Kinemage of the C-alpha trace (Angstrom):
@kinemage 1
@onewidth
@group {chain A} dominant
@subgroup {mainchain}
@vectorlist {calphas} color= white
{ca met a 1} P 12.694 33.448 -14.839
{ca asn a 2} L 10.004 31.997 -12.577
{ca leu a 3} L 6.750 30.259 -13.569
{ca ser a 4} L 4.569 33.346 -13.084
{ca asp a 5} L 6.763 35.429 -15.392
{ca ala a 6} L 6.792 32.709 -18.054
{ca ile a 7} L 3.000 32.608 -18.179
{ca ala a 8} L 2.543 36.384 -18.059
{ca asp a 9} L 4.863 36.794 -21.050
{ca ser a 10} L 2.478 34.759 -23.234
{ca leu a 11} L -0.656 36.541 -22.092
{ca asp a 12} L -3.402 37.582 -24.500
{ca pro a 13} L -6.076 38.693 -21.985
{ca ala a 14} L -9.011 37.717 -24.210
{ca ala a 15} L -7.639 34.324 -25.292
{ca pro a 16} L -9.109 31.165 -23.710
{ca ala a 17} L -6.892 29.654 -21.014
{ca phe a 18} L -9.237 26.867 -19.853
{ca val a 19} L -12.326 25.054 -21.061
{ca phe a 20} L -14.164 23.114 -18.361
{ca asn a 21} L -17.793 22.089 -17.927
{ca gly a 22} L -18.711 24.049 -21.035
{ca arg a 23} L -17.295 27.280 -19.636
{ca val a 24} L -14.378 29.197 -21.127
{ca thr a 25} L -11.971 30.983 -18.772
{ca thr a 26} L -9.934 33.709 -20.478
{ca tyr a 27} L -6.339 34.490 -19.573
{ca gln a 28} L -7.520 37.686 -17.894
{ca glu a 29} L -9.943 35.695 -15.725
{ca phe a 30} L -7.277 33.061 -15.092
{ca his a 31} L -4.851 35.659 -13.726
{ca ser a 32} L -7.590 37.110 -11.527
{ca ile a 33} L -8.343 33.655 -10.053
{ca leu a 34} L -4.617 32.996 -9.654
{ca gly a 35} L -4.270 36.219 -7.664
{ca ser a 36} L -7.247 35.299 -5.472
{ca phe a 37} L -5.878 31.812 -4.759
{ca thr a 38} L -2.447 33.231 -3.961
{ca glu a 39} L -3.918 35.706 -1.484
{ca ile a 40} L -6.096 33.013 0.128
{ca phe a 41} L -3.097 30.754 0.666
{ca tyr a 42} L -1.012 33.627 2.014
{ca leu a 43} L -3.698 34.738 4.454
{ca gln a 44} L -4.049 31.109 5.573
{ca gly a 45} L -0.393 31.158 6.569
{ca val a 46} L 1.382 29.565 3.600
{ca arg a 47} L 4.956 30.845 3.307
{ca pro a 48} L 8.074 30.163 1.172
{ca gly a 49} L 9.430 26.668 1.727
{ca asp a 50} L 6.193 25.246 3.151
{ca phe a 51} L 5.128 21.791 1.957
{ca val a 52} L 1.467 21.898 0.921
{ca gly a 53} L -0.488 18.807 -0.116
{ca leu a 54} L -2.983 19.170 -2.974
{ca phe a 55} L -5.935 16.788 -2.813
{ca met a 56} L -7.597 17.928 -6.019
{ca gly a 57} L -9.047 16.583 -9.243
{ca tyr a 58} L -8.607 16.979 -12.980
{ca asp a 59} L -9.742 20.586 -13.428
{ca pro a 60} L -8.506 24.189 -13.828
{ca phe a 61} L -8.611 24.935 -10.070
{ca his a 62} L -6.016 22.216 -9.490
{ca cys a 63} L -3.676 23.762 -12.048
{ca ile a 64} L -4.218 27.263 -10.666
{ca ala a 65} L -3.604 26.096 -7.080
{ca ile a 66} L -0.212 24.660 -8.092
{ca leu a 67} L 0.786 27.974 -9.670
{ca ala a 68} L -0.512 30.019 -6.728
{ca leu a 69} L 1.607 28.013 -4.303
{ca ala a 70} L 4.592 28.429 -6.631
{ca arg a 71} L 4.030 32.207 -6.613
{ca leu a 72} L 4.418 32.125 -2.822
{ca gly a 73} L 7.531 29.953 -2.957
{ca ala a 74} L 5.696 27.017 -1.392
{ca ile a 75} L 6.155 23.404 -2.506
{ca ser a 76} L 3.072 21.514 -3.679
{ca val a 77} L 2.859 17.778 -3.005
{ca pro a 78} L 0.350 15.776 -5.103
{ca ile a 79} L -2.045 13.719 -2.978
{ca asp a 80} L -3.940 11.594 -5.479
{ca pro a 81} L -7.672 11.215 -4.665
{ca gly a 82} L -7.428 7.590 -5.811
{ca trp a 83} L -5.091 6.697 -2.951
{ca ser a 84} L -6.372 5.073 0.216
{ca val a 85} L -6.612 7.165 3.384
{ca tyr a 86} L -3.747 5.099 4.788
{ca lys a 87} L -1.506 5.924 1.821
{ca arg a 88} L -2.412 9.617 1.960
{ca lys a 89} L -1.408 9.761 5.617
{ca arg a 90} L 1.885 8.001 4.855
{ca leu a 91} L 2.696 10.493 2.078
{ca val a 92} L 1.810 13.464 4.266
{ca ala a 93} L 4.158 12.188 6.976
{ca gln a 94} L 6.884 11.171 4.515
{ca phe a 95} L 7.210 14.631 2.978
{ca gly a 96} L 6.388 16.766 6.002
{ca val a 97} L 3.179 18.241 4.583
{ca gln a 98} L 2.035 21.071 6.874
{ca thr a 99} L -1.155 22.083 5.035
{ca leu a 100} L -3.645 20.139 2.933
{ca val a 101} L -5.653 21.923 0.215
{ca ser a 102} L -8.872 20.383 -1.111
{ca tyr a 103} L -11.941 21.692 -2.859
{ca asn a 104} L -14.575 20.248 -0.521
{ca glu a 105} L -14.575 19.082 3.077
{ca gly a 106} L -14.198 15.466 4.148
{ca his a 107} L -10.529 14.961 3.225
{ca glu a 108} L -8.900 16.292 6.372
{ca ile a 109} L -5.960 14.560 8.043
{ca asp a 110} L -5.293 14.801 11.774
{ca asn a 111} L -2.663 17.364 12.836
{ca val a 112} L -2.484 18.845 9.322
{ca lys a 113} L -3.964 22.275 8.638
{ca ser a 114} L -6.777 22.163 6.076
{ca ile a 115} L -7.711 24.774 3.454
{ca arg a 116} L -11.056 24.096 1.768
{ca leu a 117} L -11.339 26.215 -1.387
{ca ser a 118} L -15.117 25.985 -1.715
{ca ala a 119} L -15.373 27.976 1.534
{ca phe a 120} L -13.918 31.016 -0.281
{ca leu a 121} L -16.410 31.055 -3.162
{ca pro a 122} L -17.371 33.368 -4.739
{ca leu a 123} L -13.769 34.519 -5.044
{ca lys a 124} L -12.842 38.061 -4.105
{ca pro a 125} L -10.276 39.975 -6.204
{ca ala a 126} L -6.823 39.906 -4.661
{ca thr a 127} L -5.257 43.092 -3.339
{ca glu a 128} L -1.820 41.665 -4.252
{ca thr a 129} L -0.206 43.908 -1.624
{ca val a 130} L 0.134 41.204 1.027
{ca phe a 131} L 2.412 38.927 -0.990
{ca ala a 132} L 3.839 41.233 -3.685
{ca asn a 133} L 7.134 41.784 -1.861
{ca tyr a 134} L 8.186 38.169 -2.355
{ca val a 135} L 9.332 37.111 -5.839
{ca pro a 136} L 10.336 33.466 -6.460
{ca gln a 137} L 13.499 32.811 -8.438
{ca ala a 138} L 14.481 30.144 -10.953
{ca ala a 139} L 16.204 28.251 -8.132
{ca thr a 140} L 13.112 28.325 -5.884
{ca pro a 141} L 11.698 24.827 -5.208
{ca phe a 142} L 8.030 24.534 -6.143
{ca arg a 143} L 7.065 20.857 -6.529
{ca met a 144} L 7.597 17.502 -4.885
{ca ser a 145} L 7.503 15.341 -8.007
{ca leu a 146} L 6.521 11.776 -7.140
{ca thr a 147} L 7.414 8.504 -8.816
{ca ser a 148} L 4.649 6.087 -9.788
{ca gly a 149} L 4.892 3.990 -6.637
{ca lys a 150} L 4.646 0.814 -8.701
{ca thr a 151} L 7.073 -1.024 -6.432
{ca gly a 152} L 6.205 0.620 -3.102
{ca asp a 153} L 5.610 4.051 -1.652
{ca pro a 154} L 6.305 6.857 -4.150
{ca lys a 155} L 9.659 8.578 -3.914
{ca gly a 156} L 9.940 12.314 -4.414
{ca glu a 157} L 12.232 14.791 -6.145
{ca leu a 158} L 12.290 18.474 -5.273
{ca leu a 159} L 11.916 20.443 -8.520
{ca thr a 160} L 12.794 24.100 -8.951
{ca gln a 161} L 10.848 26.566 -11.059
{ca gly a 162} L 13.757 26.997 -13.463
{ca tyr a 163} L 14.113 23.261 -13.954
{ca gln a 164} L 10.386 22.939 -14.634
{ca leu a 165} L 10.616 25.567 -17.376
{ca asp a 166} L 13.538 23.688 -18.915
{ca arg a 167} L 11.574 20.404 -18.826
{ca ile a 168} L 8.641 22.160 -20.517
{ca lys a 169} L 10.849 23.151 -23.459
{ca lys a 170} L 11.946 19.527 -23.815
{ca thr a 171} L 8.459 18.024 -23.554
{ca leu a 172} L 6.060 20.232 -25.529
{ca his a 173} L 5.742 19.316 -29.191
{ca asp a 174} L 4.164 21.560 -31.800
{ca cys a 175} L 2.165 23.544 -29.219
{ca asp a 176} L 1.325 27.216 -29.665
{ca ser a 177} L -1.417 29.726 -28.892
{ca asn a 178} L -3.789 27.897 -31.249
{ca ser a 179} L -3.405 24.538 -29.498
{ca arg a 180} L -6.221 23.013 -27.457
{ca val a 181} L -4.687 20.438 -25.169
{ca met a 182} L -6.041 17.735 -22.856
{ca pro a 183} L -3.132 16.986 -20.502
{ca phe a 184} L -2.276 13.849 -18.583
{ca ser a 185} L -3.232 13.659 -14.879
{ca leu a 186} L -1.992 16.750 -13.030
{ca asn a 187} L -0.700 14.495 -10.243
{ca his a 188} L 1.783 12.988 -12.709
{ca pro a 189} L 4.991 14.887 -13.657
{ca met a 190} L 4.128 14.649 -17.382
{ca gly a 191} L 0.643 16.047 -16.826
{ca leu a 192} L 1.935 18.937 -14.763
{ca thr a 193} L 4.627 19.742 -17.318
{ca ile a 194} L 2.177 19.771 -20.223
{ca ala a 195} L -0.429 21.830 -18.358
{ca ile a 196} L 1.956 24.577 -17.280
{ca gly a 197} L 3.732 24.434 -20.640
{ca val a 198} L 0.536 25.094 -22.591
{ca leu a 199} L -0.082 28.185 -20.464
{ca thr a 200} L 3.437 29.483 -21.171
{ca val a 201} L 2.714 29.510 -24.926
{ca gly a 202} L -0.775 30.980 -24.597
{ca gly a 203} L -2.638 27.795 -25.570
{ca thr a 204} L -5.867 26.402 -24.127
{ca leu a 205} L -6.204 23.586 -21.599
{ca val a 206} L -9.337 21.498 -22.099
{ca phe a 207} L -10.574 19.493 -19.106
{ca pro a 208} L -13.411 17.017 -19.697
{ca thr a 209} L -16.129 16.811 -17.075
{ca ala a 210} L -14.551 13.661 -15.601
{ca tyr a 211} L -11.322 11.679 -15.970
{ca asn a 212} L -12.865 8.795 -17.909
{ca ser a 213} L -13.054 7.597 -21.497
{ca glu a 214} L -16.653 8.736 -22.089
{ca ser a 215} L -15.857 12.299 -21.055
{ca phe a 216} L -12.637 12.307 -23.076
{ca val a 217} L -14.403 11.217 -26.268
{ca ala a 218} L -17.119 13.840 -25.816
{ca ala a 219} L -14.652 16.650 -25.119
{ca ile a 220} L -12.220 15.978 -27.980
{ca asn a 221} L -14.690 16.705 -30.750
{ca leu a 222} L -16.881 19.188 -28.859
{ca his a 223} L -13.926 21.457 -28.084
{ca thr a 224} L -11.800 20.739 -31.210
{ca val a 225} L -8.918 19.350 -29.151
{ca thr a 226} L -5.577 19.289 -31.009
{ca his a 227} L -3.344 17.497 -28.466
{ca ile a 228} L -4.116 14.711 -26.007
{ca phe a 229} L -1.874 12.782 -23.615
{ca val a 230} L -3.206 9.440 -22.360
{ca ser a 231} L -2.020 6.077 -21.082
{ca pro a 232} L -2.392 2.972 -23.274
{ca thr a 233} L -5.151 1.824 -20.923
{ca met a 234} L -7.155 5.023 -21.411
{ca ala a 235} L -6.533 4.875 -25.169
{ca thr a 236} L -7.958 1.347 -25.261
{ca lys a 237} L -11.082 2.489 -23.437
{ca ile a 238} L -11.475 5.443 -25.804
{ca leu a 239} L -11.248 3.163 -28.843
{ca ala a 240} L -14.047 1.007 -27.454
{ca leu a 241} L -16.378 4.013 -27.745
{ca val a 242} L -15.629 5.124 -31.309
{ca pro a 243} L -16.829 3.654 -34.646
{ca glu a 244} L -14.983 0.717 -36.179
{ca thr a 245} L -14.480 2.665 -39.416
{ca gly a 246} L -13.563 6.246 -40.180
{ca met a 247} L -11.344 8.687 -38.282
{ca ala a 248} L -13.009 9.561 -34.970
{ca phe a 249} L -10.952 12.656 -34.099
{ca pro a 250} L -10.128 14.729 -37.187
{ca thr a 251} L -8.923 17.746 -35.159
{ca leu a 252} L -6.184 15.834 -33.311
{ca arg a 253} L -2.666 16.753 -34.423
{ca his a 254} L -0.934 14.919 -31.616
{ca leu a 255} L -2.005 11.878 -29.585
{ca arg a 256} L 0.802 10.902 -27.250
{ca leu a 257} L 0.833 7.629 -25.325
{ca val a 258} L 2.591 7.940 -21.978
{ca gly a 259} L 3.010 5.825 -18.861
{ca gly a 260} L 3.571 2.500 -20.615
{ca ala a 261} L 4.331 0.758 -23.891
{ca pro a 262} L 1.359 0.153 -26.228
{ca ser a 263} L 0.791 -3.090 -28.084
{ca glu a 264} L 1.085 -3.200 -31.872
{ca ala a 265} L -2.646 -3.887 -32.068
{ca leu a 266} L -3.468 -0.765 -30.055
{ca leu a 267} L -1.161 1.390 -32.178
{ca gly a 268} L -2.707 0.108 -35.385
{ca ala a 269} L -6.237 0.701 -34.142
{ca leu a 270} L -5.427 4.234 -33.000
{ca arg a 271} L -3.800 5.112 -36.313
{ca ser a 272} L -6.734 3.784 -38.349
{ca arg a 273} L -9.677 4.831 -36.161
{ca ala a 274} L -8.611 7.787 -33.964
{ca thr a 275} L -5.899 9.831 -35.672
{ca pro a 276} L -2.817 9.082 -37.789
{ca his a 277} L -0.833 11.465 -35.556
{ca val a 278} L 0.136 8.993 -32.833
{ca phe a 279} L 3.338 9.484 -30.813
{ca val a 280} L 4.892 7.267 -28.146
{ca ser a 281} L 7.207 8.699 -25.520
{ca tyr a 282} L 9.609 6.947 -23.198
{ca gly a 283} L 10.851 8.618 -20.064
{ca ser a 284} L 10.751 8.524 -16.300
{ca ser a 285} L 9.222 10.578 -13.531
{ca glu a 286} L 12.748 11.288 -12.311
{ca val a 287} L 14.387 12.787 -15.412
{ca gly a 288} L 11.540 13.469 -17.848
{ca pro a 289} L 11.430 12.488 -21.527
{ca ile a 290} L 14.195 10.227 -22.837
{ca ala a 291} L 13.008 9.162 -26.314
{ca leu a 292} L 10.133 9.977 -28.646
{ca ala a 293} L 8.660 7.915 -31.474
{ca thr a 294} L 6.994 9.933 -34.226
{ca pro a 295} L 4.183 8.620 -36.447
{ca glu a 296} L 6.753 7.931 -39.175
{ca ile a 297} L 8.909 5.836 -36.837
{ca leu a 298} L 5.917 3.910 -35.509
{ca ala a 299} L 4.726 3.093 -39.022
{ca ala a 300} L 8.021 1.293 -39.677
{ca gln a 301} L 8.853 0.050 -36.156
{ca pro a 302} L 5.711 -0.099 -33.970
{ca arg a 303} L 7.556 -1.666 -31.012
{ca ser a 304} L 10.099 1.154 -30.844
{ca cys a 305} L 9.863 4.136 -28.525
{ca gly a 306} L 11.851 6.218 -30.985
{ca lys a 307} L 15.189 7.939 -30.986
{ca thr a 308} L 16.946 9.216 -27.916
{ca leu a 309} L 16.306 12.940 -27.549
{ca pro a 310} L 19.252 15.249 -28.384
{ca trp a 311} L 20.011 16.304 -24.797
{ca val a 312} L 20.021 12.730 -23.445
{ca lys a 313} L 23.116 10.540 -23.208
{ca leu a 314} L 22.029 6.895 -23.053
{ca glu a 315} L 24.044 3.738 -22.417
{ca leu a 316} L 23.228 0.033 -22.109
{ca leu a 317} L 24.996 -2.060 -19.496
{ca asp a 318} L 25.531 -5.782 -18.970
{ca glu a 319} L 25.209 -7.454 -15.556
{ca ser a 320} L 28.773 -6.508 -14.634
{ca gly a 321} L 28.203 -2.840 -15.478
{ca gln a 322} L 30.134 -2.854 -18.762
{ca val a 323} L 28.837 -0.656 -21.583
{ca leu a 324} L 27.323 -2.624 -24.476
{ca thr a 325} L 27.184 -1.773 -28.168
{ca pro a 326} L 24.162 -2.291 -30.478
{ca pro a 327} L 22.341 -4.553 -30.954
{ca asn a 328} L 23.055 -6.031 -27.503
{ca ser a 329} L 20.371 -5.669 -24.846
{ca gly a 330} L 21.122 -4.325 -21.400
{ca glu a 331} L 20.083 -2.106 -18.519
{ca ile a 332} L 19.397 1.497 -19.550
{ca arg a 333} L 21.095 4.390 -17.841
{ca val a 334} L 20.874 8.046 -18.873
{ca lys a 335} L 22.657 11.315 -18.169
{ca ile a 336} L 20.806 14.626 -18.611
{ca asp a 337} L 22.343 17.964 -17.697
{ca gly a 338} L 20.345 19.814 -15.070
{ca ala a 339} L 18.113 16.868 -14.149
{ca pro a 340} L 17.509 16.033 -10.465
{ca thr a 341} L 20.200 13.921 -8.829
{ca glu a 342} L 18.492 12.591 -5.704
{ca tyr a 343} L 15.295 11.483 -4.033
{ca his a 344} L 14.254 13.901 -1.319
{ca gly a 345} L 15.061 12.489 2.106
{ca asn a 346} L 15.803 8.993 0.793
{ca asp a 347} L 19.545 8.328 0.704
{ca lys a 348} L 19.156 4.582 0.176
{ca ala a 349} L 17.028 4.907 -2.957
{ca thr a 350} L 19.242 7.743 -4.204
{ca ser a 351} L 22.366 5.584 -3.984
{ca glu a 352} L 20.627 2.819 -5.950
{ca lys a 353} L 19.312 4.926 -8.830
{ca phe a 354} L 21.596 7.990 -9.064
{ca arg a 355} L 25.263 7.107 -9.496
{ca asp a 356} L 28.198 9.104 -10.844
{ca gly a 357} L 25.949 11.530 -12.705
{ca trp a 358} L 23.857 8.743 -14.261
{ca phe a 359} L 20.253 7.770 -13.594
{ca tyr a 360} L 19.659 4.018 -13.711
{ca thr a 361} L 16.163 3.582 -15.129
{ca gly a 362} L 15.635 -0.045 -14.127
{ca asp a 363} L 14.524 -0.779 -17.698
{ca phe a 364} L 15.996 -3.375 -20.029
{ca gly a 365} L 16.337 -2.432 -23.707
{ca arg a 366} L 18.376 -2.265 -26.899
{ca leu a 367} L 19.306 0.099 -29.716
{ca asp a 368} L 19.091 -0.974 -33.346
{ca ala a 369} L 21.394 0.035 -36.196
{ca asp a 370} L 19.297 3.158 -36.860
{ca gly a 371} L 19.516 4.348 -33.270
{ca leu a 372} L 15.929 3.394 -32.392
{ca leu a 373} L 15.335 2.411 -28.787
{ca phe a 374} L 13.341 -0.717 -27.906
{ca ile a 375} L 12.208 -1.327 -24.316
{ca glu a 376} L 12.195 -5.030 -23.464
{ca gly a 377} L 10.914 -4.849 -19.909
{ca arg a 378} L 11.897 -3.998 -16.356
{ca ile a 379} L 15.012 -5.423 -14.755
{ca asp a 380} L 12.798 -6.427 -11.825
{ca asp a 381} L 10.580 -8.373 -14.232
{ca val a 382} L 13.385 -10.690 -15.370
{ca val a 383} L 13.141 -13.792 -13.163
{ca asn a 384} L 15.274 -16.880 -12.679
{ca leu a 385} L 13.432 -20.160 -12.142
{ca gly a 386} L 16.543 -22.296 -11.809
{ca gly a 387} L 17.484 -22.196 -15.488
{ca pro a 388} L 17.380 -19.623 -18.277
{ca lys a 389} L 16.092 -16.227 -17.172
{ca val a 390} L 12.541 -15.304 -18.171
{ca asn a 391} L 11.270 -11.812 -19.046
{ca leu a 392} L 7.756 -11.413 -17.667
{ca asp a 393} L 7.043 -8.474 -19.951
{ca trp a 394} L 7.769 -10.706 -22.968
{ca ile a 395} L 5.305 -13.282 -21.657
{ca asp a 396} L 2.688 -10.526 -21.270
{ca gln a 397} L 3.184 -9.500 -24.893
{ca ile a 398} L 2.795 -13.079 -26.151
{ca leu a 399} L -0.417 -13.599 -24.184
{ca glu a 400} L -1.841 -10.320 -25.492
{ca lys a 401} L -1.390 -11.544 -29.057
{ca his a 402} L -4.225 -14.005 -28.477
{ca pro a 403} L -7.367 -12.479 -30.011
{ca gln a 404} L -9.427 -13.047 -26.867
{ca val a 405} L -6.935 -11.436 -24.451
{ca ala a 406} L -7.180 -7.683 -23.957
{ca glu a 407} L -4.417 -7.390 -21.365
{ca ala a 408} L -2.142 -9.747 -19.446
{ca thr a 409} L 0.178 -9.609 -16.460
{ca ser a 410} L 2.429 -12.529 -15.587
{ca phe a 411} L 4.161 -13.165 -12.269
{ca val a 412} L 5.872 -15.845 -10.191
{ca met a 413} L 3.900 -17.976 -7.726
{ca asn a 414} L 5.460 -20.007 -4.924
{ca asp a 415} L 2.360 -21.587 -3.444
{ca thr a 416} L 3.595 -25.189 -3.871
{ca gly a 417} L 7.127 -24.602 -2.628
{ca ser a 418} L 8.636 -24.395 -6.103
{ca pro a 419} L 8.302 -21.234 -8.228
{ca leu a 420} L 6.229 -21.250 -11.400
{ca ile a 421} L 4.932 -18.689 -13.877
{ca ala a 422} L 1.273 -17.660 -13.625
{ca ala a 423} L -0.672 -14.893 -15.329
{ca ala a 424} L -3.813 -12.823 -14.898
{ca ile a 425} L -5.705 -11.823 -18.034
{ca ile a 426} L -8.458 -9.390 -18.871
{ca pro a 427} L -10.583 -10.994 -21.602
{ca arg a 428} L -11.909 -9.141 -24.629
{ca glu a 429} L -15.200 -11.039 -24.413
{ca ala a 430} L -17.178 -12.686 -21.638
{ca asn a 431} L -17.033 -16.245 -23.000
{ca ile a 432} L -13.276 -16.568 -23.321
{ca asp a 433} L -11.927 -19.949 -24.432
{ca ile a 434} L -9.328 -20.506 -21.723
{ca glu a 435} L -8.102 -23.738 -23.337
{ca ser a 436} L -7.288 -21.808 -26.472
{ca val a 437} L -5.266 -19.295 -24.445
{ca phe a 438} L -3.338 -22.129 -22.779
{ca ser a 439} L -2.595 -23.732 -26.143
{ca his a 440} L -1.412 -20.395 -27.556
{ca ala a 441} L 0.866 -19.825 -24.540
{ca lys a 442} L 2.410 -23.304 -24.728
{ca leu a 443} L 3.057 -22.986 -28.454
{ca glu a 444} L 4.533 -19.466 -28.415
{ca ile a 445} L 6.351 -19.430 -25.053
{ca gly a 446} L 7.441 -23.022 -24.567
{ca ser a 447} L 8.417 -24.512 -21.228
{ca his a 448} L 8.088 -21.225 -19.343
{ca his a 449} L 4.490 -20.667 -20.354
{ca pro a 450} L 2.114 -19.706 -17.491
{ca lys a 451} L 1.037 -22.821 -15.621
{ca arg a 452} L -1.953 -21.052 -14.108
{ca leu a 453} L -4.264 -18.430 -15.572
{ca phe a 454} L -6.556 -16.119 -13.626
{ca ile a 455} L -9.328 -14.069 -15.194
{ca gln a 456} L -9.755 -10.530 -13.863
{ca his a 457} L -11.913 -7.631 -15.008
{ca glu a 458} L -9.402 -4.911 -14.096
{ca phe a 459} L -5.887 -4.541 -12.738
{ca pro a 460} L -4.658 -2.294 -9.904
{ca arg a 461} L -2.728 0.590 -11.445
{ca thr a 462} L -0.550 3.539 -10.548
{ca pro a 463} L -1.849 7.084 -11.278
{ca ser a 464} L -0.009 6.923 -14.617
{ca gly a 465} L -1.831 3.724 -15.620
{ca lys a 466} L 0.985 1.216 -15.045
{ca ile a 467} L -0.100 -2.204 -13.814
{ca met a 468} L 1.012 -2.990 -10.262
{ca arg a 469} L 2.311 -6.504 -10.902
{ca ala a 470} L 2.964 -7.322 -7.235
{ca glu a 471} L -0.613 -6.484 -6.246
{ca val a 472} L -1.983 -8.604 -9.108
{ca ala a 473} L 0.147 -11.522 -7.916
{ca ser a 474} L -0.999 -11.071 -4.316
{ca ser a 475} L -4.705 -11.063 -5.202
{ca ala a 476} L -4.236 -14.068 -7.518
{ca leu a 477} L -2.556 -16.065 -4.761
{ca gln a 478} L -5.370 -15.244 -2.349
{ca phe a 479} L -7.881 -16.403 -4.941
{ca phe a 480} L -5.925 -19.600 -5.614
{ca asn a 481} L -5.840 -20.511 -1.932
{ca lys a 482} L -9.646 -20.532 -1.982
{ca asn a 483} L -10.209 -21.746 -5.562
{ca pro a 484} L -7.541 -24.044 -7.060
{ca ala a 485} L -6.653 -22.837 -10.548
{ca arg a 486} L -5.751 -24.640 -13.743
{ca ser a 487} L -2.179 -25.967 -13.827
C-alpha cells in the first residue's frame, strides 16, 4: 500500500481534515487540493525519483505538498525556514535537490528550479489524466528524513512509503476519526509521521495561526484539540501563558513531549495546570520511537522515558562494547526490524552509527529492575578533565534545580590553556542572584561545578528544540574574550 491509498481508505468526504486560520477543510476539499498540487508539480516537470526541497511553514499546504510529491514518486527534502541561507544552500547541494517549492517568492536558490505555489492560486481542479498512469508502491522512496543537525550538518535517510506507514502504526497513540491533533513541526520526522498518520485514520489536523506558544494556547481550546506534540521548550512557554491554578486544557487526552527530556518541575506543572495526560517519548530521527512513558509511569518515575516498545531490542554497552545488565549504565544501541540502515550518501557516518544490524544512538542510559529506561545524557557530553569523567547533562539538571534558573547548558572552556566547566543559564526572573546559583552549584556538584556562568535570554536550537551546546559554548567564549566572567 502507498500513502495515497492509506489516506483514501479512511475518507469520509464531509469530515474535517484540517483546521487553519479559522477555516475547516473537509476531506473532499483536501483530496481536491491534493490533486491540484500533484498536477501542478507534474506540469512543472517533477518526476519519480526527483529530489524536491520544501521551503514551507506549519500549515495544511505543507502537508499536502509532501503527499502530492509522494503521489508522483518524488522525494521531498525539508528545508527549514529557520535555517540560514548558507545552510539551505548546503542542504540543497548535499542532497541533490533539483527543484525548490515555496509558497511565496524570495526564497530562490541559484541553479535550482523554483515552484511558487501562490502563483497558481486560485487552484484549478486537476484533470488527473496527466499523472494517473504512475502508481507509487510501498517500496517507492518519498522522503529524505533529516537528523537534528545538533552536532553539524543534518544527515539524511531515504524513507519509503511502506516504511512510513509502518512507523505511523508504531507512533500514533489513541488516535481515531474523532481526534483533533496539533502535530510537531512538519520538518521533523515525528511531526511528519503524526500528520500523515492522523489523515490515515480520518482525524483532523489543527494548525494554529503561527508556530508559537500564544497561537498554540489559543488554538487548543478554540478548536477542542485532543492531542498535541511539543518540545519541552514549547511546553514551558505554553505554561507561562496559562493560569497558575486549574486545568487549562480540559479537552486534551494526550500531550506528548518530544525532542528532549523534560525536567521534573516541568512535568509536575504540566500535570497540574495543563492536563494530567502527559506522555514522554524517547526515540531518534533515524529509527523512530524507542520508548514511551505513560502518565502512570511518570507519576511514579518522572525521570524515566518509559518502557522499551515491543518491537525494539535495546542493549546497553560498556566502553569496550560488552553488553551490560541492569542497573549498570552504558551506551544505548537498538535493533528494529525494517528500520533504515544507512545515511544517504554518507558512508563515514553510516559506519559509525549503523553496525551489524544495530543503531548506536549516542545516548547514555540505564534500565531499572522494572524495565524502565532512564536517559543520562549524550556520550558526547561526557567529558574528561584529567580525572573522573563528568556528565554535562547531569550538571545541567543540577543547575536547573535552582529556583531562579529556567534552563542551563554546561560546556568545557579552554580559554586559559587548561579546560574547565562553564555554563550558560536562562534566568526565571530579571534580577537573578548569581551568587546564590554559584553556591548551589558548588554544594550540589562539588569540584566540577561550573567555574564561570553566563546569562543568556535564549539558546540556539535545532528544529526539534534541542539546545545546540557547541554554539552556546562558542558564543560564551566570544563574550568572555570581551567581558571577563566570574571564575
